[in-house]
C-alpha positions as CSV (number, residue, x, y, z in Angstrom):
1,M,-172.5,92.3,-88.6
2,K,-172.1,89.7,-91.0
3,S,-172.9,86.6,-88.8
4,G,-176.1,88.4,-87.6
5,R,-177.3,88.8,-91.2
6,N,-176.6,85.0,-92.0
7,Y,-178.5,84.3,-88.8
8,D,-181.4,86.3,-90.0
9,L,-181.2,85.0,-93.6
10,A,-181.1,81.5,-92.2
11,L,-184.4,82.1,-90.2
12,L,-185.9,83.6,-93.3
13,L,-185.1,80.4,-95.3
14,L,-186.4,78.3,-92.6
15,R,-189.7,80.2,-92.5
16,L,-190.2,80.3,-96.1
17,A,-189.3,76.6,-96.5
18,F,-191.5,75.2,-93.9
19,G,-194.4,77.6,-94.0
20,G,-194.6,77.2,-97.8
21,L,-194.1,73.4,-97.8
22,M,-196.8,73.0,-94.9
23,M,-199.3,75.2,-97.0
24,G,-198.6,73.6,-100.3
25,L,-198.1,69.9,-99.4
26,W,-200.3,69.3,-96.5
27,G,-202.6,72.3,-95.8
28,K,-203.8,72.5,-99.3
29,S,-205.0,69.0,-99.6
30,K,-206.7,69.1,-96.1
31,F,-208.4,72.5,-97.2
32,L,-209.7,70.9,-100.5
33,Q,-211.0,67.9,-98.3
34,L,-212.8,70.5,-96.0
35,L,-214.6,71.9,-99.1
36,T,-215.9,68.6,-100.4
37,E,-219.5,67.3,-99.8
38,Y,-218.2,63.9,-99.0
39,P,-218.3,62.9,-95.2
40,V,-215.0,63.8,-93.6
41,E,-213.0,61.0,-92.0
42,F,-210.4,62.6,-89.8
43,L,-208.6,61.9,-86.4
44,D,-210.9,63.2,-83.6
45,P,-208.9,63.0,-80.3
46,F,-210.9,65.5,-78.4
47,G,-214.5,64.4,-79.4
48,I,-215.4,67.9,-81.2
49,G,-216.1,65.9,-84.5
50,D,-214.2,65.2,-87.6
51,Q,-215.2,68.2,-89.5
52,A,-214.1,70.5,-86.6
53,T,-210.8,68.8,-86.1
54,L,-210.0,69.0,-89.8
55,A,-210.9,72.7,-89.8
56,L,-208.5,73.3,-86.8
57,S,-205.8,71.4,-88.6
58,V,-206.5,73.5,-91.9
59,F,-206.2,76.8,-89.7
60,A,-202.8,75.6,-88.4
61,E,-201.5,74.2,-91.8
62,V,-202.7,77.1,-94.1
63,F,-203.4,80.2,-92.0
64,C,-200.6,79.9,-89.4
65,A,-198.1,78.4,-91.9
66,A,-198.7,81.7,-94.1
67,L,-198.1,83.9,-91.1
68,I,-194.9,82.1,-90.4
69,A,-193.8,82.5,-93.9
70,L,-194.5,86.2,-93.9
71,G,-192.9,86.4,-90.4
72,L,-196.0,88.1,-89.0
73,Y,-197.1,87.1,-85.4
74,T,-194.4,84.5,-85.9
75,R,-194.1,83.0,-82.6
76,L,-197.8,82.9,-81.8
77,A,-198.4,81.2,-85.3
78,C,-196.0,78.6,-84.4
79,I,-197.9,77.3,-81.3
80,P,-200.9,75.8,-83.4
81,L,-198.4,74.1,-85.7
82,I,-196.3,72.8,-82.9
83,F,-199.5,71.4,-81.3
84,N,-200.7,70.0,-84.6
85,M,-197.5,68.1,-85.2
86,V,-197.4,66.7,-81.8
87,M,-201.0,65.3,-82.3
88,A,-200.0,63.9,-85.6
89,I,-196.9,62.2,-83.9
90,T,-198.8,60.9,-80.9
91,Y,-202.3,60.3,-82.2
92,G,-202.4,60.3,-85.9
93,H,-199.5,57.8,-86.2
94,N,-200.1,56.0,-82.9
95,G,-198.6,52.6,-83.1
96,Q,-197.2,53.0,-86.5
97,P,-193.4,52.5,-87.2
98,F,-191.0,55.7,-87.0
99,V,-190.9,56.1,-90.8
100,E,-194.7,57.0,-90.6
101,R,-193.9,59.6,-88.0
102,E,-191.0,61.2,-89.7
103,H,-192.8,63.8,-91.8
104,A,-194.6,65.2,-88.5
105,I,-191.2,65.1,-86.7
106,T,-189.4,66.9,-89.6
107,Y,-191.9,69.6,-89.4
108,L,-192.1,70.0,-85.7
109,V,-188.3,70.6,-85.1
110,P,-188.1,73.7,-87.4
111,Y,-191.4,75.2,-85.8
112,V,-189.8,74.6,-82.3
113,V,-186.7,76.5,-83.6
114,I,-188.5,79.3,-85.0
115,F,-190.7,79.7,-81.9
116,L,-187.6,79.8,-79.7
117,M,-185.4,82.0,-82.1
118,G,-188.0,84.4,-83.4
119,P,-188.6,85.5,-87.1
120,G,-185.3,87.2,-87.5
121,W,-184.8,90.7,-89.2
122,Y,-186.3,89.8,-92.6
123,S,-189.8,89.4,-91.2
124,L,-193.0,91.6,-91.0
125,D,-192.7,91.5,-87.2
126,A,-189.1,92.9,-87.2
127,Q,-190.2,95.6,-89.9
128,I,-193.3,96.8,-87.7
129,R,-191.1,96.8,-84.6
130,K,-188.6,98.9,-86.5
131,S,-191.2,101.4,-87.5
132,L,-192.7,101.7,-84.0
133,D,-189.1,102.7,-82.6
């Protein structure tokens, strides 16, 4: 079924693009910030500390984004990234103009789509499922 494979290919491209971009553009810089000896100044909406909040953001933006790119535990990996983007939109850029929230919204939408549609055929999830059948 040609349209089915196009659908799966589109999901693969979406996963690779937004998983890879999140790791490379945002996750990498936060990960390096986490490794420095300088005091961390990061949003702390839950009162758990700047360092802990940054670590949770790094977990989402590096580890979960890598899982999404691979298509492994894809829907589960989307949840921290969706939450992270909602927090960036509502708290991180609170009171700022739309243009400042644009990146977070641009990342939020594909993660919601991937969560709703699943990883597609070209994913480790699908291959594991296939081998179990």
